[in-house]
Biopython code that builds the backbone (N, CA, C, O; Angstrom):
import numpy as np
from Bio.PDB.StructureBuilder import StructureBuilder

atoms = [
    (1, "UNK", "N", (0.769, -1.333, 0.146)),
    (1, "UNK", "CA", (0.070, 0.231, 0.115)),
    (1, "UNK", "C", (0.851, 1.023, -0.077)),
    (1, "UNK", "O", (1.925, 0.847, 0.499)),
    (2, "UNK", "N", (0.722, 2.119, -0.858)),
    (2, "UNK", "CA", (1.525, 3.403, -1.109)),
    (2, "UNK", "C", (0.649, 4.247, -0.465)),
    (2, "UNK", "O", (-0.293, 4.516, -1.210)),
    (3, "UNK", "N", (0.565, 4.807, 0.678)),
    (3, "UNK", "CA", (0.288, 5.880, 1.317)),
    (3, "UNK", "C", (0.055, 7.576, 0.392)),
    (3, "UNK", "O", (-0.819, 8.429, 0.237)),
    (4, "UNK", "N", (1.654, 7.266, -0.074)),
    (4, "UNK", "CA", (1.329, 8.623, -1.010)),
    (4, "UNK", "C", (0.545, 8.978, -2.393)),
    (4, "UNK", "O", (0.155, 10.045, -2.866)),
    (5, "UNK", "N", (0.475, 7.468, -2.891)),
    (5, "UNK", "CA", (-0.364, 7.582, -4.178)),
    (5, "UNK", "C", (-2.336, 7.674, -3.751)),
    (5, "UNK", "O", (-3.223, 8.099, -4.492)),
    (6, "UNK", "N", (-2.458, 7.175, -2.494)),
    (6, "UNK", "CA", (-3.666, 7.335, -1.824)),
    (6, "UNK", "C", (-3.941, 8.753, -1.303)),
    (6, "UNK", "O", (-4.986, 9.173, -1.800)),
    (7, "UNK", "N", (-3.369, 9.626, -0.479)),
    (7, "UNK", "CA", (-3.836, 10.632, -0.103)),
    (7, "UNK", "C", (-3.547, 11.584, -1.374)),
    (7, "UNK", "O", (-4.288, 12.551, -1.550)),
    (8, "UNK", "N", (-2.479, 11.326, -2.264)),
    (8, "UNK", "CA", (-2.981, 12.318, -4.262)),
    (8, "UNK", "C", (-4.267, 12.198, -4.632)),
    (8, "UNK", "O", (-5.055, 13.074, -4.990)),
    (9, "UNK", "N", (-4.467, 10.593, -4.471)),
    (9, "UNK", "CA", (-5.805, 10.799, -5.158)),
    (9, "UNK", "C", (-6.950, 11.150, -4.585)),
    (9, "UNK", "O", (-7.516, 11.966, -5.312)),
    (10, "UNK", "N", (-7.682, 10.872, -3.426)),
    (10, "UNK", "CA", (-8.474, 11.402, -2.463)),
    (10, "UNK", "C", (-8.169, 12.665, -2.340)),
    (10, "UNK", "O", (-9.021, 13.199, -1.629)),
    (11, "UNK", "N", (-7.060, 13.694, -2.820)),
    (11, "UNK", "CA", (-6.747, 15.051, -2.809)),
    (11, "UNK", "C", (-7.560, 15.631, -4.221)),
    (11, "UNK", "O", (-8.507, 16.417, -4.275)),
    (12, "UNK", "N", (-6.889, 15.001, -5.243)),
    (12, "UNK", "CA", (-7.704, 14.996, -6.729)),
    (12, "UNK", "C", (-9.405, 14.812, -6.677)),
    (12, "UNK", "O", (-10.081, 15.547, -7.396)),
    (13, "UNK", "N", (-9.996, 13.912, -5.892)),
    (13, "UNK", "CA", (-11.168, 13.747, -6.052)),
    (13, "UNK", "C", (-11.741, 14.361, -5.382)),
    (13, "UNK", "O", (-12.872, 14.757, -5.661)),
    (14, "UNK", "N", (-10.985, 14.692, -4.026)),
    (14, "UNK", "CA", (-11.982, 16.247, -4.140)),
    (14, "UNK", "C", (-12.303, 17.343, -4.615)),
    (14, "UNK", "O", (-13.398, 17.895, -4.508)),
    (15, "UNK", "N", (-10.775, 17.954, -5.512)),
    (15, "UNK", "CA", (-10.866, 18.937, -6.123)),
    (15, "UNK", "C", (-12.206, 18.476, -6.946)),
    (15, "UNK", "O", (-13.327, 18.950, -6.766)),
    (16, "UNK", "N", (-11.867, 17.482, -7.860)),
    (16, "UNK", "CA", (-13.128, 16.984, -8.712)),
    (16, "UNK", "C", (-14.386, 16.947, -8.343)),
    (16, "UNK", "O", (-15.260, 17.103, -9.197)),
    (17, "UNK", "N", (-14.710, 16.735, -7.009)),
    (17, "UNK", "CA", (-16.274, 16.742, -6.085)),
    (17, "UNK", "C", (-16.440, 18.177, -6.398)),
    (17, "UNK", "O", (-17.255, 18.651, -7.189)),
    (18, "UNK", "N", (-15.572, 18.812, -5.683)),
    (18, "UNK", "CA", (-16.115, 20.375, -5.792)),
    (18, "UNK", "C", (-16.408, 21.192, -6.872)),
    (18, "UNK", "O", (-17.192, 22.140, -6.905)),
    (19, "UNK", "N", (-15.338, 20.502, -8.219)),
    (19, "UNK", "CA", (-16.162, 21.746, -9.296)),
    (19, "UNK", "C", (-17.291, 20.457, -10.059)),
    (19, "UNK", "O", (-18.039, 20.659, -11.016)),
    (20, "UNK", "N", (-17.144, 19.341, -9.409)),
    (20, "UNK", "CA", (-18.456, 18.564, -10.163)),
    (20, "UNK", "C", (-20.086, 19.329, -9.283)),
    (20, "UNK", "O", (-21.239, 19.262, -9.708)),
    (21, "UNK", "N", (-19.652, 19.916, -8.154)),
    (21, "UNK", "CA", (-20.839, 20.288, -7.335)),
    (21, "UNK", "C", (-20.964, 21.788, -8.090)),
    (21, "UNK", "O", (-22.013, 22.069, -8.670)),
    (22, "UNK", "N", (-20.237, 22.403, -8.067)),
    (22, "UNK", "CA", (-20.562, 23.731, -8.772)),
    (22, "UNK", "C", (-21.076, 23.624, -10.161)),
    (22, "UNK", "O", (-22.065, 24.279, -10.490)),
    (23, "UNK", "N", (-20.407, 22.760, -11.080)),
    (23, "UNK", "CA", (-21.062, 22.482, -12.464)),
    (23, "UNK", "C", (-22.704, 22.238, -12.033)),
    (23, "UNK", "O", (-23.523, 23.147, -12.169)),
    (24, "UNK", "N", (-23.021, 21.079, -11.569)),
    (24, "UNK", "CA", (-23.893, 20.903, -11.581)),
    (24, "UNK", "C", (-25.261, 21.781, -10.443)),
    (24, "UNK", "O", (-26.428, 21.753, -10.834)),
    (25, "UNK", "N", (-24.948, 22.399, -9.269)),
    (25, "UNK", "CA", (-25.655, 23.260, -8.429)),
    (25, "UNK", "C", (-25.573, 24.598, -8.555)),
    (25, "UNK", "O", (-26.315, 25.493, -8.150)),
    (26, "UNK", "N", (-24.171, 24.619, -9.417)),
    (26, "UNK", "CA", (-24.354, 26.081, -9.419)),
    (26, "UNK", "C", (-25.179, 26.822, -10.495)),
    (26, "UNK", "O", (-25.005, 28.013, -10.238)),
    (27, "UNK", "N", (-26.032, 26.715, -11.625)),
    (27, "UNK", "CA", (-27.149, 26.725, -12.260)),
    (27, "UNK", "C", (-28.524, 27.231, -11.977)),
    (27, "UNK", "O", (-29.315, 27.904, -12.638)),
    (28, "UNK", "N", (-28.573, 26.520, -10.391)),
    (28, "UNK", "CA", (-29.745, 26.714, -9.326)),
    (28, "UNK", "C", (-29.493, 27.279, -8.577)),
    (28, "UNK", "O", (-30.536, 27.335, -7.925)),
    (29, "UNK", "N", (-28.491, 28.068, -7.881)),
    (29, "UNK", "CA", (-27.759, 28.995, -7.090)),
    (29, "UNK", "C", (-27.484, 30.461, -7.858)),
    (29, "UNK", "O", (-28.113, 31.488, -7.602)),
    (30, "UNK", "N", (-26.446, 30.347, -8.821)),
    (30, "UNK", "CA", (-25.764, 31.197, -9.393)),
    (30, "UNK", "C", (-26.011, 32.396, -10.282)),
    (30, "UNK", "O", (-25.497, 32.008, -11.331)),
    (31, "UNK", "N", (-26.445, 33.529, -10.503)),
    (31, "UNK", "CA", (-27.142, 33.930, -12.045)),
    (31, "UNK", "C", (-25.876, 33.738, -12.922)),
    (31, "UNK", "O", (-25.985, 33.212, -14.029)),
    (32, "UNK", "N", (-24.252, 34.303, -12.277)),
    (32, "UNK", "CA", (-23.657, 33.563, -12.814)),
    (32, "UNK", "C", (-23.275, 32.427, -14.049)),
    (32, "UNK", "O", (-22.718, 32.570, -15.138)),
    (33, "UNK", "N", (-23.936, 31.047, -13.239)),
    (33, "UNK", "CA", (-23.549, 30.049, -13.536)),
    (33, "UNK", "C", (-24.310, 29.688, -14.701)),
    (33, "UNK", "O", (-23.955, 29.173, -15.761)),
    (34, "UNK", "N", (-25.823, 30.201, -14.136)),
    (34, "UNK", "CA", (-27.192, 30.152, -15.488)),
    (34, "UNK", "C", (-26.465, 30.991, -16.951)),
    (34, "UNK", "O", (-26.448, 30.361, -18.009)),
    (35, "UNK", "N", (-25.997, 32.153, -16.911)),
    (35, "UNK", "CA", (-25.268, 32.646, -17.613)),
    (35, "UNK", "C", (-24.251, 32.214, -18.604)),
    (35, "UNK", "O", (-24.324, 32.442, -19.811)),
    (36, "UNK", "N", (-22.913, 31.314, -17.760)),
    (36, "UNK", "CA", (-22.084, 30.537, -18.394)),
    (36, "UNK", "C", (-22.676, 28.813, -18.302)),
    (36, "UNK", "O", (-21.709, 28.096, -18.043)),
    (37, "UNK", "N", (-23.311, 28.415, -18.371)),
    (37, "UNK", "CA", (-23.689, 26.961, -18.358)),
    (37, "UNK", "C", (-23.109, 26.215, -19.409)),
    (37, "UNK", "O", (-22.936, 24.997, -19.444)),
    (38, "UNK", "N", (-22.800, 27.139, -20.337)),
    (38, "UNK", "CA", (-21.617, 26.325, -21.731)),
    (38, "UNK", "C", (-20.639, 25.994, -20.944)),
    (38, "UNK", "O", (-20.317, 24.845, -20.640)),
    (39, "UNK", "N", (-20.031, 27.216, -20.514)),
    (39, "UNK", "CA", (-18.579, 27.044, -19.763)),
    (39, "UNK", "C", (-18.265, 26.157, -18.635)),
    (39, "UNK", "O", (-17.106, 25.848, -18.358)),
    (40, "UNK", "N", (-19.663, 25.597, -17.746)),
    (40, "UNK", "CA", (-19.440, 24.469, -16.715)),
    (40, "UNK", "C", (-19.544, 23.314, -17.337)),
    (40, "UNK", "O", (-19.216, 22.242, -16.830)),
    (41, "UNK", "N", (-20.153, 23.504, -18.831)),
    (41, "UNK", "CA", (-20.559, 22.239, -19.347)),
    (41, "UNK", "C", (-18.557, 21.484, -20.165)),
    (41, "UNK", "O", (-18.168, 20.318, -20.234)),
    (42, "UNK", "N", (-17.997, 22.493, -20.501)),
    (42, "UNK", "CA", (-16.643, 22.333, -20.968)),
    (42, "UNK", "C", (-15.765, 22.263, -19.787)),
    (42, "UNK", "O", (-14.574, 22.012, -19.966)),
    (43, "UNK", "N", (-16.236, 22.462, -18.567)),
    (43, "UNK", "CA", (-15.518, 22.288, -17.274)),
    (43, "UNK", "C", (-15.188, 20.678, -17.207)),
    (43, "UNK", "O", (-14.089, 20.296, -16.806)),
    (44, "UNK", "N", (-16.338, 19.644, -17.677)),
    (44, "UNK", "CA", (-16.442, 18.126, -17.681)),
    (44, "UNK", "C", (-15.497, 17.772, -18.272)),
    (44, "UNK", "O", (-15.372, 16.572, -18.025)),
    (45, "UNK", "N", (-14.253, 18.296, -19.331)),
    (45, "UNK", "CA", (-13.771, 17.737, -19.743)),
    (45, "UNK", "C", (-12.261, 17.380, -18.768)),
    (45, "UNK", "O", (-11.606, 16.351, -18.601)),
    (46, "UNK", "N", (-12.145, 18.652, -18.313)),
    (46, "UNK", "CA", (-10.610, 18.829, -17.027)),
    (46, "UNK", "C", (-11.090, 18.023, -15.850)),
    (46, "UNK", "O", (-10.242, 17.583, -15.074)),
    (47, "UNK", "N", (-12.484, 17.765, -15.622)),
    (47, "UNK", "CA", (-12.996, 17.138, -14.436)),
    (47, "UNK", "C", (-12.843, 15.552, -14.920)),
    (47, "UNK", "O", (-12.318, 14.646, -14.273)),
    (48, "UNK", "N", (-13.266, 15.496, -15.836)),
    (48, "UNK", "CA", (-12.783, 13.639, -16.309)),
    (48, "UNK", "C", (-11.796, 13.669, -16.190)),
    (48, "UNK", "O", (-11.355, 12.866, -15.367)),
    (49, "UNK", "N", (-10.707, 14.654, -16.959)),
    (49, "UNK", "CA", (-9.477, 13.725, -16.770)),
    (49, "UNK", "C", (-9.035, 13.864, -15.208)),
    (49, "UNK", "O", (-8.180, 13.066, -14.823)),
    (50, "UNK", "N", (-9.381, 14.506, -14.577)),
    (50, "UNK", "CA", (-8.624, 14.606, -12.959)),
    (50, "UNK", "C", (-9.380, 13.537, -12.341)),
    (50, "UNK", "O", (-8.790, 13.024, -11.390)),
    (51, "UNK", "N", (-10.549, 13.043, -12.619)),
    (51, "UNK", "CA", (-11.398, 11.664, -11.972)),
    (51, "UNK", "C", (-10.244, 10.446, -12.429)),
    (51, "UNK", "O", (-10.067, 9.553, -11.600)),
    (52, "UNK", "N", (-9.347, 10.377, -13.907)),
    (52, "UNK", "CA", (-8.935, 9.453, -14.116)),
    (52, "UNK", "C", (-7.848, 9.094, -13.669)),
    (52, "UNK", "O", (-7.556, 7.944, -13.341)),
    (53, "UNK", "N", (-6.798, 10.548, -13.594)),
    (53, "UNK", "CA", (-5.923, 10.570, -12.663)),
    (53, "UNK", "C", (-6.085, 9.899, -11.542)),
    (53, "UNK", "O", (-5.597, 8.793, -11.310)),
    (54, "UNK", "N", (-6.765, 10.534, -10.822)),
    (54, "UNK", "CA", (-7.223, 10.644, -9.518)),
    (54, "UNK", "C", (-7.068, 8.575, -8.868)),
    (54, "UNK", "O", (-6.450, 8.045, -7.944)),
    (55, "UNK", "N", (-8.375, 7.815, -10.416)),
    (55, "UNK", "CA", (-8.583, 6.610, -10.147)),
    (55, "UNK", "C", (-6.723, 5.924, -10.063)),
    (55, "UNK", "O", (-6.318, 5.128, -9.217)),
    (56, "UNK", "N", (-6.108, 6.379, -10.907)),
    (56, "UNK", "CA", (-5.210, 5.610, -11.582)),
    (56, "UNK", "C", (-4.233, 6.446, -10.664)),
    (56, "UNK", "O", (-3.748, 7.224, -11.485)),
    (57, "UNK", "N", (-3.664, 6.740, -9.453)),
    (57, "UNK", "CA", (-3.327, 7.059, -8.340)),
    (57, "UNK", "C", (-3.537, 5.847, -7.472)),
    (57, "UNK", "O", (-2.811, 4.900, -7.169)),
    (58, "UNK", "N", (-5.142, 6.295, -7.085)),
    (58, "UNK", "CA", (-5.391, 5.115, -6.070)),
    (58, "UNK", "C", (-5.172, 3.587, -6.356)),
    (58, "UNK", "O", (-4.508, 2.836, -5.641)),
    (59, "UNK", "N", (-5.718, 3.298, -7.313)),
    (59, "UNK", "CA", (-5.492, 1.891, -7.827)),
    (59, "UNK", "C", (-3.766, 1.621, -7.802)),
    (59, "UNK", "O", (-3.356, 0.467, -7.675)),
    (60, "UNK", "N", (-3.191, 2.308, -7.880)),
    (60, "UNK", "CA", (-1.351, 1.912, -7.976)),
    (60, "UNK", "C", (-1.384, 2.171, -6.428)),
    (60, "UNK", "O", (-0.866, 1.270, -5.768)),
    (61, "UNK", "N", (-1.944, 3.334, -5.657)),
    (61, "UNK", "CA", (-1.956, 3.074, -4.343)),
    (61, "UNK", "C", (-2.070, 1.699, -3.283)),
    (61, "UNK", "O", (-1.387, 1.307, -2.337)),
    (62, "UNK", "N", (-3.311, 1.194, -3.973)),
    (62, "UNK", "CA", (-4.124, 0.030, -3.281)),
    (62, "UNK", "C", (-3.555, -1.267, -3.567)),
    (62, "UNK", "O", (-4.077, -2.313, -3.181)),
    (63, "UNK", "N", (-2.115, -1.185, -4.475)),
    (63, "UNK", "CA", (-1.707, -2.436, -4.952)),
    (63, "UNK", "C", (-2.637, -3.243, -6.621)),
    (63, "UNK", "O", (-2.647, -4.407, -7.023)),
    (64, "UNK", "N", (-3.071, -2.405, -6.993)),
    (64, "UNK", "CA", (-3.721, -2.776, -8.088)),
    (64, "UNK", "C", (-5.381, -2.869, -8.256)),
    (64, "UNK", "O", (-5.994, -3.000, -9.315)),
    (65, "UNK", "N", (-6.031, -2.745, -6.663)),
    (65, "UNK", "CA", (-6.693, -2.855, -6.705)),
    (65, "UNK", "C", (-8.260, -1.881, -7.016)),
    (65, "UNK", "O", (-8.382, -0.757, -6.530)),
    (66, "UNK", "N", (-9.007, -2.314, -7.601)),
    (66, "UNK", "CA", (-9.944, -1.484, -7.810)),
    (66, "UNK", "C", (-11.028, -0.989, -6.844)),
    (66, "UNK", "O", (-11.513, 0.142, -6.827)),
    (67, "UNK", "N", (-11.328, -2.018, -6.046)),
    (67, "UNK", "CA", (-12.584, -1.460, -5.318)),
    (67, "UNK", "C", (-12.350, -0.748, -4.373)),
    (67, "UNK", "O", (-13.153, 0.162, -4.171)),
    (68, "UNK", "N", (-11.294, -0.880, -3.543)),
    (68, "UNK", "CA", (-10.766, 0.507, -2.585)),
    (68, "UNK", "C", (-10.852, 1.760, -3.273)),
    (68, "UNK", "O", (-11.665, 2.604, -2.894)),
    (69, "UNK", "N", (-10.174, 1.942, -4.144)),
    (69, "UNK", "CA", (-10.249, 3.167, -4.874)),
    (69, "UNK", "C", (-12.136, 3.807, -4.839)),
    (69, "UNK", "O", (-12.622, 4.767, -4.242)),
    (70, "UNK", "N", (-12.682, 2.925, -5.616)),
    (70, "UNK", "CA", (-14.058, 3.318, -5.612)),
    (70, "UNK", "C", (-15.111, 3.633, -4.295)),
    (70, "UNK", "O", (-16.149, 4.295, -4.276)),
    (71, "UNK", "N", (-14.394, 2.862, -3.171)),
    (71, "UNK", "CA", (-15.047, 3.953, -1.832)),
    (71, "UNK", "C", (-14.326, 4.925, -1.429)),
    (71, "UNK", "O", (-14.917, 5.458, -0.490)),
    (72, "UNK", "N", (-13.169, 5.536, -1.688)),
    (72, "UNK", "CA", (-12.862, 6.499, -1.800)),
    (72, "UNK", "C", (-13.371, 7.606, -2.239)),
    (72, "UNK", "O", (-13.662, 8.584, -1.550)),
    (73, "UNK", "N", (-13.527, 7.452, -3.726)),
    (73, "UNK", "CA", (-13.854, 7.929, -4.612)),
    (73, "UNK", "C", (-15.619, 8.867, -4.145)),
    (73, "UNK", "O", (-15.898, 10.062, -4.239)),
    (74, "UNK", "N", (-16.519, 7.616, -3.628)),
    (74, "UNK", "CA", (-17.487, 7.715, -2.675)),
    (74, "UNK", "C", (-17.528, 8.848, -1.467)),
    (74, "UNK", "O", (-18.251, 9.815, -1.229)),
    (75, "UNK", "N", (-16.373, 8.230, -0.820)),
    (75, "UNK", "CA", (-16.351, 9.265, 0.458)),
    (75, "UNK", "C", (-15.951, 10.221, 0.035)),
    (75, "UNK", "O", (-16.775, 11.106, 0.263)),
    (76, "UNK", "N", (-15.178, 10.564, -0.444)),
    (76, "UNK", "CA", (-15.058, 12.334, -1.304)),
    (76, "UNK", "C", (-16.060, 12.968, -1.429)),
    (76, "UNK", "O", (-16.270, 13.996, -0.786)),
    (77, "UNK", "N", (-16.999, 12.394, -2.418)),
    (77, "UNK", "CA", (-18.379, 13.009, -2.716)),
    (77, "UNK", "C", (-18.903, 13.400, -1.725)),
    (77, "UNK", "O", (-19.240, 14.563, -1.504)),
    (78, "UNK", "N", (-19.119, 11.812, -0.515)),
    (78, "UNK", "CA", (-20.317, 12.793, 0.251)),
    (78, "UNK", "C", (-19.328, 13.400, 1.556)),
    (78, "UNK", "O", (-19.800, 13.263, 2.684)),
    (79, "UNK", "N", (-18.249, 13.929, 1.449)),
    (79, "UNK", "CA", (-18.282, 14.832, 2.446)),
    (79, "UNK", "C", (-18.318, 16.170, 1.750)),
    (79, "UNK", "O", (-18.960, 17.084, 2.266)),
    (80, "UNK", "N", (-17.403, 16.424, 0.135)),
    (80, "UNK", "CA", (-18.055, 17.639, -0.225)),
    (80, "UNK", "C", (-18.685, 18.145, -0.856)),
    (80, "UNK", "O", (-18.460, 19.299, -1.222)),
    (81, "UNK", "N", (-20.230, 17.110, -1.394)),
    (81, "UNK", "CA", (-21.533, 17.716, -1.153)),
    (81, "UNK", "C", (-22.067, 18.170, 0.696)),
    (81, "UNK", "O", (-22.842, 19.082, 0.985)),
    (82, "UNK", "N", (-21.485, 17.374, 1.527)),
    (82, "UNK", "CA", (-22.364, 17.676, 2.713)),
    (82, "UNK", "C", (-21.634, 18.871, 2.954)),
    (82, "UNK", "O", (-22.409, 19.639, 3.526)),
    (83, "UNK", "N", (-19.792, 19.757, 2.697)),
    (83, "UNK", "CA", (-19.856, 20.701, 3.022)),
    (83, "UNK", "C", (-20.400, 21.794, 1.985)),
    (83, "UNK", "O", (-20.948, 22.824, 2.378)),
    (84, "UNK", "N", (-20.264, 21.580, 1.017)),
    (84, "UNK", "CA", (-20.746, 22.359, -0.097)),
    (84, "UNK", "C", (-22.089, 22.529, 0.111)),
    (84, "UNK", "O", (-22.248, 23.729, -0.112)),
    (85, "UNK", "N", (-23.238, 22.027, 0.424)),
    (85, "UNK", "CA", (-24.559, 21.906, 0.491)),
    (85, "UNK", "C", (-24.467, 23.187, 2.018)),
    (85, "UNK", "O", (-24.632, 24.397, 1.864)),
    (86, "UNK", "N", (-24.216, 22.611, 3.190)),
    (86, "UNK", "CA", (-24.042, 23.674, 4.153)),
    (86, "UNK", "C", (-23.048, 24.787, 3.811)),
    (86, "UNK", "O", (-22.806, 25.521, 4.769)),
    (87, "UNK", "N", (-22.533, 25.029, 2.885)),
    (87, "UNK", "CA", (-22.199, 26.618, 3.061)),
    (87, "UNK", "C", (-22.894, 27.114, 2.065)),
    (87, "UNK", "O", (-23.148, 28.316, 2.127)),
    (88, "UNK", "N", (-23.305, 26.455, 1.075)),
    (88, "UNK", "CA", (-23.881, 27.649, 0.117)),
    (88, "UNK", "C", (-25.519, 27.343, -0.313)),
    (88, "UNK", "O", (-26.103, 27.848, -1.271)),
    (89, "UNK", "N", (-26.069, 26.397, 0.649)),
    (89, "UNK", "CA", (-27.517, 26.709, 0.732)),
    (89, "UNK", "C", (-28.042, 26.287, 1.944)),
    (89, "UNK", "O", (-29.077, 25.632, 2.066)),
    (90, "UNK", "N", (-27.026, 26.822, 3.202)),
    (90, "UNK", "CA", (-27.539, 26.631, 4.735)),
    (90, "UNK", "C", (-28.195, 25.297, 4.759)),
    (90, "UNK", "O", (-29.268, 25.283, 5.362)),
    (91, "UNK", "N", (-27.838, 24.286, 4.295)),
    (91, "UNK", "CA", (-28.628, 22.825, 5.060)),
    (91, "UNK", "C", (-27.836, 22.127, 5.881)),
    (91, "UNK", "O", (-26.779, 21.594, 5.544)),
    (92, "UNK", "N", (-28.249, 22.115, 6.808)),
    (92, "UNK", "CA", (-27.370, 21.725, 8.235)),
    (92, "UNK", "C", (-27.345, 19.768, 8.498)),
    (92, "UNK", "O", (-28.073, 18.895, 8.026)),
    (93, "UNK", "N", (-26.603, 19.722, 9.094)),
    (93, "UNK", "CA", (-26.717, 17.960, 9.277)),
    (93, "UNK", "C", (-27.293, 17.813, 10.425)),
    (93, "UNK", "O", (-27.034, 18.066, 11.602)),
    (94, "UNK", "N", (-28.296, 17.255, 9.708)),
    (94, "UNK", "CA", (-29.093, 15.986, 11.296)),
    (94, "UNK", "C", (-28.778, 14.821, 11.322)),
    (94, "UNK", "O", (-27.946, 14.338, 10.554)),
    (95, "UNK", "N", (-29.238, 14.344, 11.987)),
    (95, "UNK", "CA", (-28.755, 13.020, 12.569)),
    (95, "UNK", "C", (-28.734, 11.972, 11.600)),
    (95, "UNK", "O", (-28.126, 10.988, 12.021)),
    (96, "UNK", "N", (-29.210, 11.841, 10.396)),
    (96, "UNK", "CA", (-29.239, 11.382, 9.239)),
    (96, "UNK", "C", (-27.802, 11.165, 8.559)),
    (96, "UNK", "O", (-27.060, 10.186, 8.473)),
    (97, "UNK", "N", (-27.712, 12.669, 8.053)),
    (97, "UNK", "CA", (-26.610, 12.692, 7.676)),
    (97, "UNK", "C", (-25.636, 12.320, 8.401)),
    (97, "UNK", "O", (-24.883, 11.511, 7.859)),
    (98, "UNK", "N", (-25.335, 12.698, 9.670)),
    (98, "UNK", "CA", (-24.260, 12.634, 10.039)),
    (98, "UNK", "C", (-24.093, 10.721, 10.353)),
    (98, "UNK", "O", (-22.926, 10.330, 10.377)),
    (99, "UNK", "N", (-24.682, 10.141, 10.472)),
    (99, "UNK", "CA", (-24.698, 8.648, 10.554)),
    (99, "UNK", "C", (-24.232, 8.341, 9.309)),
    (99, "UNK", "O", (-23.386, 7.449, 9.239)),
    (100, "UNK", "N", (-24.671, 8.993, 8.106)),
    (100, "UNK", "CA", (-24.039, 8.569, 6.813)),
    (100, "UNK", "C", (-23.132, 9.150, 6.726)),
    (100, "UNK", "O", (-22.505, 8.528, 5.868)),
    (101, "UNK", "N", (-22.325, 10.276, 7.126)),
    (101, "UNK", "CA", (-20.745, 10.732, 7.094)),
    (101, "UNK", "C", (-19.811, 9.870, 7.916)),
    (101, "UNK", "O", (-18.611, 9.688, 7.710)),
    (102, "UNK", "N", (-20.747, 9.248, 9.116)),
    (102, "UNK", "CA", (-19.608, 8.206, 10.106)),
    (102, "UNK", "C", (-19.732, 7.171, 9.267)),
    (102, "UNK", "O", (-18.743, 6.480, 9.514)),
    (103, "UNK", "N", (-20.614, 6.426, 8.068)),
    (103, "UNK", "CA", (-20.785, 5.414, 7.782)),
    (103, "UNK", "C", (-19.224, 5.302, 6.417)),
    (103, "UNK", "O", (-18.439, 4.414, 6.086)),
    (104, "UNK", "N", (-19.432, 6.596, 6.053)),
    (104, "UNK", "CA", (-18.667, 6.967, 4.538)),
    (104, "UNK", "C", (-16.888, 7.415, 4.679)),
    (104, "UNK", "O", (-16.027, 7.337, 3.803)),
    (105, "UNK", "N", (-16.730, 7.996, 6.420)),
    (105, "UNK", "CA", (-15.499, 7.564, 6.832)),
    (105, "UNK", "C", (-15.006, 6.568, 7.156)),
    (105, "UNK", "O", (-13.827, 6.274, 6.957)),
    (106, "UNK", "N", (-15.945, 5.797, 7.785)),
    (106, "UNK", "CA", (-15.545, 3.929, 8.082)),
    (106, "UNK", "C", (-15.077, 3.652, 7.168)),
    (106, "UNK", "O", (-13.856, 3.509, 7.104)),
    (107, "UNK", "N", (-15.955, 3.460, 6.032)),
    (107, "UNK", "CA", (-15.287, 3.179, 4.929)),
    (107, "UNK", "C", (-13.870, 3.029, 4.350)),
    (107, "UNK", "O", (-13.232, 2.077, 3.900)),
    (108, "UNK", "N", (-13.592, 4.521, 4.563)),
    (108, "UNK", "CA", (-12.380, 4.585, 4.228)),
    (108, "UNK", "C", (-11.181, 4.307, 5.180)),
    (108, "UNK", "O", (-9.991, 4.242, 4.873)),
    (109, "UNK", "N", (-11.732, 4.165, 6.346)),
    (109, "UNK", "CA", (-10.725, 3.338, 7.427)),
    (109, "UNK", "C", (-10.330, 1.399, 7.269)),
    (109, "UNK", "O", (-9.315, 0.724, 7.434)),
    (110, "UNK", "N", (-11.772, 1.103, 6.868)),
    (110, "UNK", "CA", (-11.757, 0.122, 6.575)),
    (110, "UNK", "C", (-10.407, -0.316, 5.322)),
    (110, "UNK", "O", (-9.522, -1.172, 5.333)),
    (111, "UNK", "N", (-10.711, 0.490, 4.570)),
    (111, "UNK", "CA", (-10.039, 0.569, 3.270)),
    (111, "UNK", "C", (-8.205, 0.445, 3.732)),
    (111, "UNK", "O", (-7.341, -0.396, 3.487)),
    (112, "UNK", "N", (-8.213, 1.446, 4.320)),
    (112, "UNK", "CA", (-6.475, 1.713, 4.886)),
    (112, "UNK", "C", (-6.285, 0.322, 5.625)),
    (112, "UNK", "O", (-5.634, -0.573, 5.085)),
    (113, "UNK", "N", (-6.975, 0.132, 7.100)),
    (113, "UNK", "CA", (-6.262, -0.324, 7.672)),
    (113, "UNK", "C", (-6.626, -1.821, 7.993)),
    (113, "UNK", "O", (-6.218, -2.284, 9.057)),
    (114, "UNK", "N", (-7.337, -2.575, 7.175)),
    (114, "UNK", "CA", (-7.741, -3.926, 7.164)),
    (114, "UNK", "C", (-7.220, -4.913, 6.098)),
    (114, "UNK", "O", (-7.677, -5.225, 4.998)),
    (115, "UNK", "N", (-6.158, -5.293, 6.748)),
    (115, "UNK", "CA", (-5.236, -6.077, 5.909)),
    (115, "UNK", "C", (-5.684, -7.440, 5.733)),
    (115, "UNK", "O", (-5.021, -8.226, 5.056)),
]
sb = StructureBuilder()
sb.init_structure("model")
sb.init_model(0)
sb.init_chain("A")
sb.init_seg("    ")
for serial, (resi, resn, name, xyz) in enumerate(atoms, 1):
    if name == "N":
        sb.init_residue(resn, " ", resi, " ")
    sb.init_atom(name, np.array(xyz, "f"), 0.0, 1.0, " ", f" {name:<3s}", serial, name[0])
structure = sb.get_structure()
């Protein structure tokens, strides 16, 4: 297990998820995003590249295994969605969301430390 690749891939997944959140939710929130929808659509190309590279690194980090990377990507998406939705939509974290976040964090811990 190469933790450097795993941390790098998780960071890339986080950035990608931030961009995706802005891309798909931005036009519902901000006027500039409604005006520049075509630019947000074009942003899909670098986002895809970012996810492809992150996937490559996470697979290398887990010694060629694909499933751990899927969980890492999923958890990054859950965390970013929760954070961005709270910041920009003021949707608080209720008990159900808190339990879901705890479960998402548990997935990462299991993948990193269960031999």
